[in-house]
Backbone and ligand atoms as CSV (ligand in chain L), in Angstrom:
chain,resi,resn,atom,element,x,y,z
A,1,MET,N,N,-17.885,-5.847,-22.544
A,1,MET,CA,C,-17.329,-6.507,-21.345
A,1,MET,C,C,-18.264,-6.350,-20.364
A,2,SER,N,N,-18.509,-7.577,-19.615
A,2,SER,CA,C,-19.323,-7.422,-18.301
A,2,SER,C,C,-18.444,-6.522,-17.336
A,3,SER,N,N,-19.276,-6.193,-16.224
A,3,SER,CA,C,-18.716,-5.421,-15.331
A,3,SER,C,C,-17.692,-6.238,-14.575
A,4,LYS,N,N,-17.906,-7.414,-14.357
A,4,LYS,CA,C,-16.962,-8.306,-13.632
A,4,LYS,C,C,-15.613,-8.538,-14.368
A,5,SER,N,N,-15.787,-8.755,-15.772
A,5,SER,CA,C,-14.460,-8.857,-16.507
A,5,SER,C,C,-13.776,-7.774,-16.667
A,6,ARG,N,N,-14.568,-6.548,-16.598
A,6,ARG,CA,C,-14.015,-5.271,-16.626
A,6,ARG,C,C,-13.070,-4.924,-15.319
A,7,VAL,N,N,-13.649,-5.375,-14.171
A,7,VAL,CA,C,-13.013,-5.158,-12.953
A,7,VAL,C,C,-11.712,-5.937,-13.044
A,8,LEU,N,N,-11.769,-7.146,-13.518
A,8,LEU,CA,C,-10.601,-7.940,-13.471
A,8,LEU,C,C,-9.662,-7.536,-14.457
A,9,ALA,N,N,-10.142,-7.053,-15.630
A,9,ALA,CA,C,-9.147,-6.500,-16.507
A,9,ALA,C,C,-8.363,-5.256,-16.000
A,10,LEU,N,N,-9.142,-4.530,-15.243
A,10,LEU,CA,C,-8.315,-3.278,-14.729
A,10,LEU,C,C,-7.536,-3.734,-13.615
A,11,LEU,N,N,-7.991,-4.660,-12.829
A,11,LEU,CA,C,-6.969,-5.304,-11.714
A,11,LEU,C,C,-5.616,-5.796,-12.452
A,12,SER,N,N,-5.898,-6.691,-13.488
A,12,SER,CA,C,-4.703,-7.051,-14.019
A,12,SER,C,C,-3.588,-6.152,-14.677
A,13,ALA,N,N,-4.420,-5.000,-15.140
A,13,ALA,CA,C,-3.545,-4.068,-15.781
A,13,ALA,C,C,-2.698,-3.378,-14.722
A,14,GLY,N,N,-3.543,-3.173,-13.599
A,14,GLY,CA,C,-2.791,-2.387,-12.431
A,14,GLY,C,C,-1.550,-3.312,-11.953
A,15,LEU,N,N,-1.827,-4.489,-11.731
A,15,LEU,CA,C,-0.893,-5.449,-11.240
A,15,LEU,C,C,0.221,-5.618,-12.161
A,16,ALA,N,N,-0.095,-5.732,-13.360
A,16,ALA,CA,C,0.838,-5.895,-14.454
A,16,ALA,C,C,2.003,-4.698,-14.433
A,17,SER,N,N,1.541,-3.636,-14.011
A,17,SER,CA,C,2.486,-2.464,-13.880
A,17,SER,C,C,3.393,-2.569,-12.649
A,18,LEU,N,N,3.195,-3.517,-11.782
A,18,LEU,CA,C,4.040,-3.633,-10.638
A,18,LEU,C,C,5.310,-4.199,-11.113
A,19,ALA,N,N,5.416,-4.887,-12.252
A,19,ALA,CA,C,6.652,-5.460,-12.779
A,19,ALA,C,C,7.564,-4.436,-13.192
A,20,LEU,N,N,6.931,-3.211,-13.534
A,20,LEU,CA,C,7.731,-2.216,-14.215
A,20,LEU,C,C,8.286,-1.348,-13.266
A,21,GLY,N,N,7.888,-1.401,-11.941
A,21,GLY,CA,C,8.328,-0.544,-10.886
A,21,GLY,C,C,9.808,-0.775,-10.478
A,22,THR,N,N,10.320,0.068,-9.590
A,22,THR,CA,C,11.679,-0.032,-8.936
A,22,THR,C,C,11.447,-0.971,-7.864
A,23,MET,N,N,12.267,-2.018,-7.909
A,23,MET,CA,C,11.981,-3.048,-6.838
A,23,MET,C,C,13.056,-2.810,-5.716
A,24,GLY,N,N,13.226,-1.626,-5.225
A,24,GLY,CA,C,14.261,-1.289,-4.286
A,24,GLY,C,C,13.745,-1.860,-2.878
A,25,VAL,N,N,14.756,-2.479,-2.176
A,25,VAL,CA,C,14.479,-3.037,-0.784
A,25,VAL,C,C,15.616,-2.460,0.075
A,26,GLY,N,N,15.070,-1.630,0.963
A,26,GLY,CA,C,16.054,-1.084,1.997
A,26,GLY,C,C,16.322,-2.118,3.152
A,27,SER,N,N,17.264,-1.851,3.899
A,27,SER,CA,C,17.561,-2.723,5.018
A,27,SER,C,C,16.789,-2.212,6.115
A,28,ALA,N,N,16.458,-3.219,7.105
A,28,ALA,CA,C,15.605,-2.791,8.207
A,28,ALA,C,C,16.638,-2.957,9.411
A,29,PHE,N,N,16.566,-1.891,10.144
A,29,PHE,CA,C,17.448,-1.536,11.324
A,29,PHE,C,C,16.497,-1.844,12.666
A,30,ALA,N,N,17.192,-2.481,13.525
A,30,ALA,CA,C,16.426,-2.661,14.756
A,30,ALA,C,C,16.632,-1.594,15.809
A,31,ASP,N,N,17.354,-0.620,15.598
A,31,ASP,CA,C,17.528,0.465,16.707
A,31,ASP,C,C,16.390,1.338,16.882
A,32,SER,N,N,16.457,2.209,17.877
A,32,SER,CA,C,15.352,3.076,18.246
A,32,SER,C,C,15.201,4.369,17.285
A,33,LYS,N,N,16.219,4.408,16.360
A,33,LYS,CA,C,15.996,5.462,15.343
A,33,LYS,C,C,14.926,5.090,14.248
A,34,THR,N,N,14.432,3.780,14.473
A,34,THR,CA,C,13.756,3.242,13.391
A,34,THR,C,C,12.220,2.935,13.809
A,35,LEU,N,N,11.174,3.297,13.212
A,35,LEU,CA,C,9.992,2.977,13.390
A,35,LEU,C,C,9.629,1.899,12.354
A,36,HIS,N,N,9.135,0.751,12.736
A,36,HIS,CA,C,8.578,-0.311,11.735
A,36,HIS,C,C,7.063,-0.278,11.649
A,37,ILE,N,N,6.696,-0.356,10.260
A,37,ILE,CA,C,5.304,-0.363,9.997
A,37,ILE,C,C,5.041,-1.669,9.255
A,38,GLU,N,N,4.172,-2.559,9.891
A,38,GLU,CA,C,3.914,-3.835,9.064
A,38,GLU,C,C,2.858,-3.508,8.129
A,39,MET,N,N,3.057,-4.195,6.991
A,39,MET,CA,C,2.006,-4.113,5.871
A,39,MET,C,C,1.375,-5.615,5.772
A,40,THR,N,N,0.083,-5.629,6.120
A,40,THR,CA,C,-0.372,-7.018,6.226
A,40,THR,C,C,-1.515,-7.381,5.149
A,41,ASP,N,N,-1.837,-8.477,4.884
A,41,ASP,CA,C,-2.954,-9.005,4.062
A,41,ASP,C,C,-3.435,-10.308,4.497
A,42,ASP,N,N,-4.224,-10.856,3.867
A,42,ASP,CA,C,-4.699,-12.281,4.230
A,42,ASP,C,C,-5.193,-12.950,2.894
A,43,CYS,N,N,-4.293,-12.734,1.780
A,43,CYS,CA,C,-4.787,-13.274,0.492
A,43,CYS,C,C,-4.648,-14.722,0.471
A,44,ASP,N,N,-5.630,-15.469,-0.084
A,44,ASP,CA,C,-5.764,-16.841,-0.314
A,44,ASP,C,C,-5.118,-17.067,-1.614
A,45,PRO,N,N,-3.864,-17.806,-1.706
A,45,PRO,CA,C,-3.157,-17.831,-2.956
A,45,PRO,C,C,-3.832,-18.592,-4.105
A,46,ALA,N,N,-4.645,-19.499,-3.799
A,46,ALA,CA,C,-5.384,-20.218,-4.860
A,46,ALA,C,C,-6.201,-19.370,-5.720
A,47,THR,N,N,-7.063,-18.580,-5.011
A,47,THR,CA,C,-8.038,-17.761,-5.740
A,47,THR,C,C,-7.418,-16.580,-6.299
A,48,PHE,N,N,-6.555,-15.796,-5.576
A,48,PHE,CA,C,-6.007,-14.635,-5.927
A,48,PHE,C,C,-5.048,-14.854,-7.203
A,49,ASN,N,N,-4.402,-15.947,-7.142
A,49,ASN,CA,C,-3.554,-16.294,-8.447
A,49,ASN,C,C,-4.398,-16.766,-9.522
A,50,ALA,N,N,-5.486,-17.309,-9.263
A,50,ALA,CA,C,-6.324,-17.977,-10.554
A,50,ALA,C,C,-7.049,-16.665,-11.160
A,51,VAL,N,N,-7.321,-15.672,-10.337
A,51,VAL,CA,C,-8.076,-14.592,-10.860
A,51,VAL,C,C,-7.087,-13.437,-11.467
A,52,ILE,N,N,-6.143,-13.131,-10.578
A,52,ILE,CA,C,-5.366,-11.901,-11.100
A,52,ILE,C,C,-3.997,-12.434,-11.874
A,53,GLY,N,N,-3.370,-13.620,-11.446
A,53,GLY,CA,C,-2.236,-14.003,-12.098
A,53,GLY,C,C,-1.343,-14.686,-11.216
A,54,LYS,N,N,-0.530,-15.458,-11.752
A,54,LYS,CA,C,0.374,-16.395,-10.943
A,54,LYS,C,C,1.357,-15.436,-10.195
A,55,GLY,N,N,1.558,-15.795,-8.875
A,55,GLY,CA,C,2.562,-14.970,-8.304
A,55,GLY,C,C,1.955,-13.741,-7.528
A,56,THR,N,N,0.660,-13.459,-7.811
A,56,THR,CA,C,0.015,-12.341,-7.139
A,56,THR,C,C,-0.057,-12.433,-5.699
A,57,CYS,N,N,-0.192,-13.719,-5.206
A,57,CYS,CA,C,-0.334,-13.868,-3.622
A,57,CYS,C,C,0.813,-14.987,-3.268
A,58,VAL,N,N,1.686,-14.799,-2.570
A,58,VAL,CA,C,2.671,-15.895,-2.362
A,58,VAL,C,C,2.578,-16.115,-0.748
A,59,GLY,N,N,1.439,-15.595,-0.141
A,59,GLY,CA,C,1.246,-15.879,1.287
A,59,GLY,C,C,0.360,-17.201,1.588
A,60,ASN,N,N,-0.089,-17.268,2.645
A,60,ASN,CA,C,-0.915,-18.461,3.077
A,60,ASN,C,C,-2.045,-18.083,3.822
A,61,GLY,N,N,-2.833,-16.886,3.448
A,61,GLY,CA,C,-3.859,-16.355,4.011
A,61,GLY,C,C,-5.120,-17.175,3.448
A,62,ASP,N,N,-6.327,-16.794,4.161
A,62,ASP,CA,C,-7.361,-17.640,3.777
A,62,ASP,C,C,-8.727,-16.720,3.378
A,63,THR,N,N,-8.330,-15.540,3.073
A,63,THR,CA,C,-9.615,-14.745,2.339
A,63,THR,C,C,-9.509,-14.909,0.867
A,64,THR,N,N,-10.594,-15.508,0.407
A,64,THR,CA,C,-10.592,-15.705,-1.077
A,64,THR,C,C,-10.663,-14.518,-1.874
A,65,PHE,N,N,-10.473,-14.291,-3.055
A,65,PHE,CA,C,-10.588,-13.319,-3.917
A,65,PHE,C,C,-12.070,-12.826,-3.940
A,66,GLY,N,N,-12.837,-13.623,-3.935
A,66,GLY,CA,C,-14.297,-13.236,-3.961
A,66,GLY,C,C,-14.789,-12.584,-2.736
A,67,ALA,N,N,-14.348,-13.121,-1.670
A,67,ALA,CA,C,-14.656,-12.613,-0.247
A,67,ALA,C,C,-14.015,-11.326,-0.077
A,68,PHE,N,N,-12.702,-11.114,-0.515
A,68,PHE,CA,C,-12.066,-9.969,-0.528
A,68,PHE,C,C,-12.823,-8.747,-1.166
A,69,ILE,N,N,-13.046,-8.956,-2.452
A,69,ILE,CA,C,-13.894,-8.055,-3.247
A,69,ILE,C,C,-15.133,-7.702,-2.685
A,70,ALA,N,N,-15.993,-8.649,-2.207
A,70,ALA,CA,C,-17.294,-8.487,-1.480
A,70,ALA,C,C,-17.107,-7.652,-0.212
A,71,GLU,N,N,-16.047,-7.844,0.481
A,71,GLU,CA,C,-15.882,-7.051,1.754
A,71,GLU,C,C,-15.474,-5.607,1.372
A,72,VAL,N,N,-14.717,-5.329,0.315
A,72,VAL,CA,C,-14.284,-4.016,0.005
A,72,VAL,C,C,-15.438,-3.216,-0.525
A,73,GLN,N,N,-16.448,-3.919,-1.344
A,73,GLN,CA,C,-17.614,-3.249,-1.874
A,73,GLN,C,C,-18.527,-2.862,-0.758
A,74,ALA,N,N,-18.478,-3.813,0.300
A,74,ALA,CA,C,-19.672,-3.718,1.416
A,74,ALA,C,C,-18.981,-2.660,2.419
A,75,THR,N,N,-17.711,-2.585,2.783
A,75,THR,CA,C,-17.328,-1.758,3.807
A,75,THR,C,C,-16.120,-0.767,3.301
A,76,HIS,N,N,-15.858,-0.767,2.117
A,76,HIS,CA,C,-14.833,0.088,1.519
A,76,HIS,C,C,-13.314,-0.202,2.038
A,77,ARG,N,N,-13.122,-1.330,2.517
A,77,ARG,CA,C,-11.982,-1.834,3.065
A,77,ARG,C,C,-11.935,-3.380,3.185
A,78,ALA,N,N,-10.849,-3.894,3.267
A,78,ALA,CA,C,-10.687,-5.206,3.721
A,78,ALA,C,C,-9.776,-5.161,4.988
A,79,GLU,N,N,-10.435,-5.776,6.148
A,79,GLU,CA,C,-9.982,-5.460,7.420
A,79,GLU,C,C,-8.621,-6.038,7.704
A,80,ASP,N,N,-8.158,-7.122,6.908
A,80,ASP,CA,C,-6.908,-7.624,7.256
A,80,ASP,C,C,-5.785,-7.150,6.363
A,81,TRP,N,N,-6.226,-6.093,5.466
A,81,TRP,CA,C,-5.229,-5.435,4.601
A,81,TRP,C,C,-5.015,-4.145,5.189
A,82,VAL,N,N,-3.880,-4.105,6.032
A,82,VAL,CA,C,-3.622,-2.804,6.868
A,82,VAL,C,C,-2.310,-2.414,7.019
A,83,PHE,N,N,-1.936,-1.224,7.438
A,83,PHE,CA,C,-0.734,-0.677,7.748
A,83,PHE,C,C,-0.823,-0.692,9.337
A,84,ASP,N,N,0.066,-1.342,9.951
A,84,ASP,CA,C,0.132,-1.553,11.506
A,84,ASP,C,C,1.434,-0.885,12.037
A,85,PRO,N,N,1.609,0.254,12.651
A,85,PRO,CA,C,0.290,0.885,13.252
A,85,PRO,C,C,-0.205,1.857,12.159
A,86,SER,N,N,-1.418,2.301,12.180
A,86,SER,CA,C,-1.988,3.196,11.259
A,86,SER,C,C,-1.905,4.647,11.851
A,87,ARG,N,N,-1.318,4.830,12.999
A,87,ARG,CA,C,-1.189,6.074,13.560
A,87,ARG,C,C,0.148,5.949,14.547
A,88,ALA,N,N,1.002,6.892,14.363
A,88,ALA,CA,C,2.213,6.748,15.410
A,88,ALA,C,C,2.875,8.062,15.543
A,89,THR,N,N,3.611,8.268,16.543
A,89,THR,CA,C,4.252,9.463,16.810
A,89,THR,C,C,5.811,9.284,16.370
A,90,VAL,N,N,6.457,10.074,15.636
A,90,VAL,CA,C,7.816,9.925,15.201
A,90,VAL,C,C,8.703,10.925,15.600
A,91,ARG,N,N,9.980,10.762,15.532
A,91,ARG,CA,C,10.911,11.794,15.711
A,91,ARG,C,C,11.376,12.390,14.373
A,92,ARG,N,N,11.617,13.675,14.413
A,92,ARG,CA,C,12.014,14.457,13.050
A,92,ARG,C,C,13.027,13.604,12.370
A,93,LYS,N,N,14.013,13.101,12.879
A,93,LYS,CA,C,15.241,12.357,12.268
A,93,LYS,C,C,15.032,10.846,12.021
A,94,GLN,N,N,13.804,10.397,12.395
A,94,GLN,CA,C,13.676,8.988,12.413
A,94,GLN,C,C,13.549,8.449,10.998
A,95,THR,N,N,13.892,7.111,10.930
A,95,THR,CA,C,13.682,6.203,9.761
A,95,THR,C,C,12.612,5.574,10.008
A,96,VAL,N,N,11.729,5.453,8.871
A,96,VAL,CA,C,10.411,4.578,8.872
A,96,VAL,C,C,10.760,3.455,7.965
A,97,VAL,N,N,10.639,2.169,8.554
A,97,VAL,CA,C,10.756,0.920,7.710
A,97,VAL,C,C,9.499,0.191,7.623
A,98,ALA,N,N,9.001,0.142,6.248
A,98,ALA,CA,C,7.797,-0.623,6.001
A,98,ALA,C,C,8.270,-2.059,5.683
A,99,ASP,N,N,7.665,-3.019,6.615
A,99,ASP,CA,C,7.832,-4.340,6.401
A,99,ASP,C,C,6.536,-5.096,5.746
A,100,ASN,N,N,6.809,-5.636,4.763
A,100,ASN,CA,C,5.626,-6.365,4.042
A,100,ASN,C,C,5.540,-7.830,4.587
A,101,VAL,N,N,4.636,-8.171,5.426
A,101,VAL,CA,C,4.493,-9.295,6.176
A,101,VAL,C,C,3.445,-10.219,5.545
A,102,GLY,N,N,2.793,-9.560,4.484
A,102,GLY,CA,C,1.689,-10.109,3.821
A,102,GLY,C,C,2.148,-11.045,2.627
A,103,GLY,N,N,1.165,-11.533,1.832
A,103,GLY,CA,C,1.360,-12.245,0.769
A,103,GLY,C,C,1.327,-11.573,-0.631
A,104,GLU,N,N,1.015,-10.434,-0.657
A,104,GLU,CA,C,0.853,-9.505,-1.920
A,104,GLU,C,C,1.813,-8.471,-1.863
A,105,THR,N,N,2.086,-7.844,-2.971
A,105,THR,CA,C,2.957,-6.698,-3.119
A,105,THR,C,C,2.191,-5.461,-2.718
A,106,HIS,N,N,2.582,-4.622,-1.846
A,106,HIS,CA,C,1.988,-3.305,-1.423
A,106,HIS,C,C,2.965,-2.177,-1.822
A,107,SER,N,N,2.362,-0.895,-1.714
A,107,SER,CA,C,3.162,0.093,-1.814
A,107,SER,C,C,3.093,0.859,-0.479
A,108,PHE,N,N,4.129,1.567,-0.154
A,108,PHE,CA,C,4.253,2.527,1.079
A,108,PHE,C,C,4.592,3.806,0.435
A,109,THR,N,N,3.470,4.461,0.252
A,109,THR,CA,C,3.764,5.743,-0.598
A,109,THR,C,C,3.292,7.119,0.158
A,110,CYS,N,N,4.339,7.968,0.076
A,110,CYS,CA,C,4.048,9.321,0.700
A,110,CYS,C,C,3.001,9.998,-0.123
A,111,VAL,N,N,2.030,10.455,0.674
A,111,VAL,CA,C,0.969,11.312,-0.044
A,111,VAL,C,C,0.636,12.550,0.806
A,112,THR,N,N,0.309,13.699,0.148
A,112,THR,CA,C,-0.170,14.793,0.855
A,112,THR,C,C,-1.707,14.802,1.117
A,113,VAL,N,N,-2.315,14.064,0.285
A,113,VAL,CA,C,-3.796,13.779,0.253
A,113,VAL,C,C,-3.998,12.427,-0.012
A,114,PHE,N,N,-4.789,11.629,0.941
A,114,PHE,CA,C,-5.188,10.273,0.735
A,114,PHE,C,C,-6.161,10.315,-0.384
A,115,GLY,N,N,-6.173,9.208,-1.069
A,115,GLY,CA,C,-7.182,9.097,-2.111
A,115,GLY,C,C,-6.944,7.687,-2.774
A,116,GLY,N,N,-7.543,7.686,-3.988
A,116,GLY,CA,C,-7.359,6.437,-4.962
A,116,GLY,C,C,-6.089,6.382,-5.403
A,117,GLY,N,N,-5.677,4.981,-5.718
A,117,GLY,CA,C,-4.332,4.635,-6.165
A,117,GLY,C,C,-4.465,4.253,-7.709
A,118,ILE,N,N,-3.716,3.245,-8.062
A,118,ILE,CA,C,-3.420,2.907,-9.422
A,118,ILE,C,C,-4.232,1.777,-9.886
A,119,VAL,N,N,-5.198,1.224,-8.982
A,119,VAL,CA,C,-6.105,0.142,-9.530
A,119,VAL,C,C,-7.458,0.694,-9.550
A,120,ASP,N,N,-7.829,1.110,-10.647
A,120,ASP,CA,C,-9.230,1.821,-10.624
A,120,ASP,C,C,-10.321,0.930,-10.164
A,121,ALA,N,N,-10.278,-0.353,-10.241
A,121,ALA,CA,C,-11.401,-1.234,-9.815
A,121,ALA,C,C,-11.444,-1.267,-8.117
A,122,LEU,N,N,-10.257,-1.132,-7.707
A,122,LEU,CA,C,-10.151,-1.070,-6.193
A,122,LEU,C,C,-10.519,0.282,-5.683
A,123,ASN,N,N,-10.144,1.409,-6.486
A,123,ASN,CA,C,-10.472,2.691,-6.198
A,123,ASN,C,C,-12.164,2.804,-5.944
A,124,GLN,N,N,-12.640,2.397,-7.015
A,124,GLN,CA,C,-14.092,2.376,-7.043
A,124,GLN,C,C,-14.763,1.535,-6.007
A,125,ALA,N,N,-14.363,0.287,-5.902
A,125,ALA,CA,C,-14.951,-0.538,-4.863
A,125,ALA,C,C,-14.820,-0.122,-3.525
A,126,SER,N,N,-13.581,0.753,-3.106
A,126,SER,CA,C,-13.411,1.162,-1.865
A,126,SER,C,C,-13.861,2.709,-1.563
A,127,GLY,N,N,-14.507,3.294,-2.643
A,127,GLY,CA,C,-15.149,4.503,-2.466
A,127,GLY,C,C,-14.035,5.601,-2.607
A,128,ASN,N,N,-12.901,5.361,-2.950
A,128,ASN,CA,C,-11.819,6.350,-3.300
A,128,ASN,C,C,-11.852,6.808,-4.744
A,129,THR,N,N,-12.932,7.577,-4.990
A,129,THR,CA,C,-13.176,7.936,-6.427
A,129,THR,C,C,-12.165,9.137,-6.820
A,130,LYS,N,N,-11.679,9.923,-5.758
A,130,LYS,CA,C,-10.708,11.016,-5.888
A,130,LYS,C,C,-9.307,10.442,-5.795
A,131,LEU,N,N,-8.410,10.751,-6.796
A,131,LEU,CA,C,-7.148,10.242,-6.655
A,131,LEU,C,C,-6.189,10.752,-5.591
A,132,ALA,N,N,-5.421,10.110,-5.009
A,132,ALA,CA,C,-4.438,10.635,-3.888
A,132,ALA,C,C,-3.442,11.549,-4.586
A,133,THR,N,N,-2.856,12.549,-3.795
A,133,THR,CA,C,-1.833,13.360,-4.210
A,133,THR,C,C,-0.514,12.906,-3.609
A,134,ALA,N,N,0.407,12.489,-4.476
A,134,ALA,CA,C,1.704,12.092,-4.097
A,134,ALA,C,C,2.549,13.271,-3.570
A,135,CYS,N,N,3.497,12.868,-2.599
A,135,CYS,CA,C,4.380,13.805,-2.185
A,135,CYS,C,C,5.424,14.289,-3.214
A,136,GLY,N,N,5.825,15.461,-3.213
A,136,GLY,CA,C,7.166,15.874,-3.961
A,136,GLY,C,C,6.595,16.176,-5.404
A,137,ASN,N,N,5.283,16.452,-5.699
A,137,ASN,CA,C,4.871,16.647,-7.126
A,137,ASN,C,C,5.113,15.534,-7.871
A,138,GLN,N,N,5.372,14.334,-7.369
A,138,GLN,CA,C,5.269,13.126,-8.400
A,138,GLN,C,C,4.111,12.599,-8.806
A,139,THR,N,N,3.943,12.015,-10.077
A,139,THR,CA,C,2.793,11.394,-10.478
A,139,THR,C,C,2.618,10.131,-9.671
A,140,LEU,N,N,1.307,9.712,-9.655
A,140,LEU,CA,C,0.994,8.553,-8.909
A,140,LEU,C,C,1.916,7.234,-9.453
A,141,ALA,N,N,2.084,7.356,-10.759
A,141,ALA,CA,C,2.688,6.086,-11.342
A,141,ALA,C,C,4.217,6.224,-10.952
A,142,ASP,N,N,4.926,7.239,-10.934
A,142,ASP,CA,C,6.269,7.364,-10.429
A,142,ASP,C,C,6.423,7.115,-8.999
A,143,SER,N,N,5.471,7.635,-8.246
A,143,SER,CA,C,5.556,7.416,-6.869
A,143,SER,C,C,5.277,5.979,-6.491
A,144,PHE,N,N,4.454,5.382,-7.252
A,144,PHE,CA,C,4.132,3.956,-7.002
A,144,PHE,C,C,5.492,3.090,-7.270
A,145,GLY,N,N,5.942,3.293,-8.403
A,145,GLY,CA,C,7.083,2.588,-8.838
A,145,GLY,C,C,8.200,2.600,-7.870
A,146,ALA,N,N,8.323,3.796,-7.254
A,146,ALA,CA,C,9.507,4.013,-6.238
A,146,ALA,C,C,9.234,3.535,-4.714
A,147,SER,N,N,7.993,3.210,-4.570
A,147,SER,CA,C,7.599,2.859,-3.242
A,147,SER,C,C,7.025,1.452,-3.076
A,148,LEU,N,N,7.233,0.451,-4.041
A,148,LEU,CA,C,6.720,-0.851,-3.969
A,148,LEU,C,C,7.449,-1.636,-2.980
A,149,VAL,N,N,6.769,-2.496,-2.227
A,149,VAL,CA,C,7.502,-3.321,-1.306
A,149,VAL,C,C,6.952,-4.862,-1.536
A,150,LEU,N,N,7.704,-5.651,-2.016
A,150,LEU,CA,C,7.217,-6.905,-2.342
A,150,LEU,C,C,7.076,-7.812,-1.124
A,151,ALA,N,N,6.162,-8.675,-1.240
A,151,ALA,CA,C,5.903,-9.707,-0.108
A,151,ALA,C,C,7.229,-10.198,0.550
A,152,GLY,N,N,7.372,-10.098,1.850
A,152,GLY,CA,C,8.606,-10.595,2.413
A,152,GLY,C,C,9.743,-9.496,2.599
A,153,GLY,N,N,9.434,-8.369,1.679
A,153,GLY,CA,C,10.517,-7.314,1.687
A,153,GLY,C,C,10.211,-6.178,2.522
A,154,SER,N,N,11.360,-5.403,2.764
A,154,SER,CA,C,11.204,-4.125,3.582
A,154,SER,C,C,11.762,-2.953,2.685
A,155,LYS,N,N,11.266,-1.822,3.105
A,155,LYS,CA,C,11.906,-0.650,2.517
A,155,LYS,C,C,11.990,0.523,3.639
A,156,ALA,N,N,13.135,1.241,3.443
A,156,ALA,CA,C,13.232,2.185,4.445
A,156,ALA,C,C,13.071,3.667,3.888
A,157,PHE,N,N,12.597,4.584,4.663
A,157,PHE,CA,C,12.300,5.775,4.243
A,157,PHE,C,C,12.897,6.829,5.232
A,158,ASP,N,N,13.655,7.817,4.732
A,158,ASP,CA,C,14.080,8.778,5.579
A,158,ASP,C,C,13.187,10.059,5.670
A,159,LEU,N,N,12.423,10.087,6.818
A,159,LEU,CA,C,11.499,11.040,6.984
A,159,LEU,C,C,11.902,12.575,6.750
A,160,SER,N,N,13.203,12.751,6.931
A,160,SER,CA,C,13.719,14.089,6.852
A,160,SER,C,C,13.614,14.585,5.423
A,161,LYS,N,N,13.491,13.678,4.498
A,161,LYS,CA,C,13.472,13.931,3.162
A,161,LYS,C,C,12.137,13.893,2.428
A,162,ALA,N,N,11.194,13.476,3.246
A,162,ALA,CA,C,9.783,13.258,3.013
A,162,ALA,C,C,9.028,14.498,3.067
A,163,GLU,N,N,7.986,14.769,2.102
A,163,GLU,CA,C,7.189,15.945,2.162
A,163,GLU,C,C,6.025,15.651,3.371
A,164,GLN,N,N,5.786,16.881,4.044
A,164,GLN,CA,C,4.805,16.676,5.110
A,164,GLN,C,C,3.375,17.024,4.395
A,165,ALA,N,N,2.392,16.329,4.993
A,165,ALA,CA,C,1.019,16.595,4.503
A,165,ALA,C,C,0.522,17.968,5.140
A,166,SER,N,N,0.838,18.119,6.375
A,166,SER,CA,C,0.659,19.403,7.126
A,166,SER,C,C,1.685,19.477,7.885
A,167,PRO,N,N,1.760,20.705,8.603
A,167,PRO,CA,C,2.994,20.821,9.528
A,167,PRO,C,C,3.083,19.622,10.610
A,168,GLY,N,N,4.156,18.834,10.561
A,168,GLY,CA,C,4.533,17.751,11.463
A,168,GLY,C,C,3.661,16.493,11.159
A,169,VAL,N,N,3.069,16.368,10.159
A,169,VAL,CA,C,2.295,15.385,9.740
A,169,VAL,C,C,2.896,14.698,8.429
A,170,PHE,N,N,3.200,13.281,8.572
A,170,PHE,CA,C,3.402,12.635,7.330
A,170,PHE,C,C,2.198,11.576,6.985
A,171,GLN,N,N,1.862,11.374,5.771
A,171,GLN,CA,C,0.901,10.407,5.440
A,171,GLN,C,C,1.363,9.317,4.408
A,172,PHE,N,N,1.248,8.070,4.708
A,172,PHE,CA,C,1.581,7.075,3.718
A,172,PHE,C,C,0.273,6.154,3.482
A,173,GLN,N,N,0.280,5.760,2.307
A,173,GLN,CA,C,-0.823,4.753,1.768
A,173,GLN,C,C,-0.210,3.670,0.709
A,174,CYS,N,N,-1.088,2.732,0.716
A,174,CYS,CA,C,-0.785,1.673,-0.363
A,174,CYS,C,C,-1.632,2.206,-1.665
A,175,LEU,N,N,-0.916,2.293,-2.791
A,175,LEU,CA,C,-1.571,2.847,-3.882
A,175,LEU,C,C,-2.245,1.630,-4.644
A,176,ILE,N,N,-2.226,0.320,-4.197
A,176,ILE,CA,C,-2.909,-0.656,-4.623
A,176,ILE,C,C,-4.316,-0.778,-3.882
A,177,HIS,N,N,-4.196,-0.722,-2.543
A,177,HIS,CA,C,-5.257,-1.020,-1.700
A,177,HIS,C,C,-5.367,0.326,-1.030
A,178,PRO,N,N,-6.179,1.341,-1.420
A,178,PRO,CA,C,-5.933,2.724,-0.894
A,178,PRO,C,C,-6.538,2.883,0.441
A,179,TRP,N,N,-7.077,1.999,0.944
A,179,TRP,CA,C,-7.612,2.254,2.422
A,179,TRP,C,C,-6.345,1.838,3.426
A,180,MET,N,N,-5.398,1.086,2.997
A,180,MET,CA,C,-4.250,1.010,3.906
A,180,MET,C,C,-3.419,2.092,4.074
A,181,ARG,N,N,-3.438,2.744,5.248
A,181,ARG,CA,C,-2.816,3.961,5.463
A,181,ARG,C,C,-2.172,4.186,6.802
A,182,SER,N,N,-1.198,5.114,6.885
A,182,SER,CA,C,-0.588,5.438,8.161
A,182,SER,C,C,-0.432,7.007,8.375
A,183,VAL,N,N,-0.793,7.408,9.401
A,183,VAL,CA,C,-0.649,8.910,9.560
A,183,VAL,C,C,0.658,8.961,10.894
A,184,LEU,N,N,1.661,9.673,10.489
A,184,LEU,CA,C,2.830,9.792,11.461
A,184,LEU,C,C,2.828,11.178,11.848
A,185,ARG,N,N,2.842,11.440,13.242
A,185,ARG,CA,C,3.024,12.809,13.626
A,185,ARG,C,C,4.194,13.061,14.289
A,186,VAL,N,N,5.018,14.100,14.045
A,186,VAL,CA,C,6.183,14.339,14.697
A,186,VAL,C,C,6.032,14.903,16.027
A,187,GLY,N,N,6.620,14.029,17.152
A,187,GLY,CA,C,6.418,14.712,18.577
A,187,GLY,C,C,7.605,15.383,18.880
A,188,ARG,N,N,7.628,15.710,20.157
A,188,ARG,CA,C,8.793,16.329,20.712
A,188,ARG,C,C,9.976,15.513,20.852
A,189,ASP,N,N,11.093,15.871,20.527
A,189,ASP,CA,C,12.285,15.257,20.399
A,189,ASP,C,C,12.719,14.976,21.850
L,1,CU,CU,CU,-1.684,-2.917,-0.493
C-alpha cells in the first residue's frame, strides 16, 4: 500500500468504528449549573465524504480534506477543529455539556493524560504518537464509544462522577482529532 492509501485505510477503519459506539445524546440545559463547550470543525462535505465515506461530514465548511491533512501535518492541528473554550473554570457540582456545532462526529472524552486517540493516521500527523490515558481505567475504545457526540448533537457530563487528571483539574479531548482539548479547573464555589 502507498503511504497515502494506508493513511486513508486507517482513517476509514477509525471512522467505521464510530458506528459501533454508543450514540447517547444528553439534554442541554441553559441554567448556570451548566458549562457549554462547543466542538467545532470546518469540514468540506464534498471532499471529506469522497475520501472517508458518505456521511462523514454533514456540515457546510470549506476546508477540503487535502487542506485539512496538510495543515495537521504542518502544524500538528487544524485550527478550526477545536473545543471552545479550551480552558474554563468550573464548579465542583457543575454539569458540562459538549455541543457539536461542527459537521463531523467528535468525541468529548475524559482523559488523565492527553495523547493520541483511535485514528492512527491523525495521531501520527498531529505528533500524538503516545496514546491518551482515559479516565476510570477505561480502554480508549470503550471511552470513545461512550463519549461520541454526533454533528448537531449534545452530551452532558456530570463532573462529580468524572476522574480528575490532577487535583481540581479535569481534561477532555477528542479521540478522533487529538488536538481538540479542554482543561477545566475547579474554582472556589
Ligand atoms: Cu474531533
